[in-house]
N, C-alpha and C positions, 0 to 999 in steps of 0.2 A: 718394422720400417723405421724411418728416420724420425727422431724426436724433435729435430730443429725446424720441421715444417709442420704447420698446423692448419687443418681445414675443418670446416663445420659441415662436411658432407654427411648426410643422413642415410643415403642409399644410392647405389649406382655410381658410375663414374661420371663426373661432371667436367673434370679437367685432368690433364696429365702434366706433371712437372718436368721441365727441362733442367732446372736448377732451383736453388732456394728462392730465387726472385722471379723466375720466368716460368710460364706455364702455357700450355695449349688448351683451348676449349676442345671438347671431345670431337666436334665436327672438324676442326683444324687438324687434330691428331689423325683422324681417319683419312682425311685427304692426303696428309703427309705420308701415311703408311702406304696408301694406294700408289702414290707417286714413286716412293723409294723402292717399292717392290715391282713397279711397272705392271700393275694389275688392272689397268683400265679396260682390257679386253675381256675380263672375266664377268659374265653376266651376274648381276645382283651382288657384286662383291661388297658394296657398302652394307647391304642387309646382312650378309654373312658375317662381316666384321662386328656389326652391332649385336648380332645374336651371340657370337663368341664372347664379346666383352661383358655380356650379362652374366657369364659364368666365370669371370676372372676371380681367382681365389685369393688374390693379394689384398692387403689392407691399405687404407689411405694413410699418407699421401702416396700416390702411384707415380713412380719415376718413369720417364719415357723409355729408357734403355731396358728396364725390367719388363715393361709392357710389350715392347717390340719383341724381346726374346720369347716371352710367353706366347704371343700370337704366332710367331714363326714356328715354334715347337708344336703348338696346338693345331694350326692349320697347314703347316708344312711349307710356308713361303720363305723366300730369302731376299735380302736387299739386292737391288740391281747394282752392278758395278758403276762407279761414277762416270766412266766413259760412255755408258749406255744411256745416261740421263739426258734429257733435252736441255739446251742452253738456258731456257727460262727456269728450269728447276734448280740450277746451280746457285 
């Protein structure tokens, strides 16, 4: 991973980096992932994501694009096209 980002995370994902200065708390990341994949109708999607994230093989710091790609591959989801997102999501 990147050496220019440093975290003191001892275990599990606590945040996901957007850039060297911006990051999502894990709850915010999960909400963003559900919104961008339009997964609101899937029962227990949040629990499924949390379970998958416990098995994330990457090392800290975790970048949002890397984590999105890993979840997409692992669970088989895809981002919704921007035209399909609600106005409040833009």
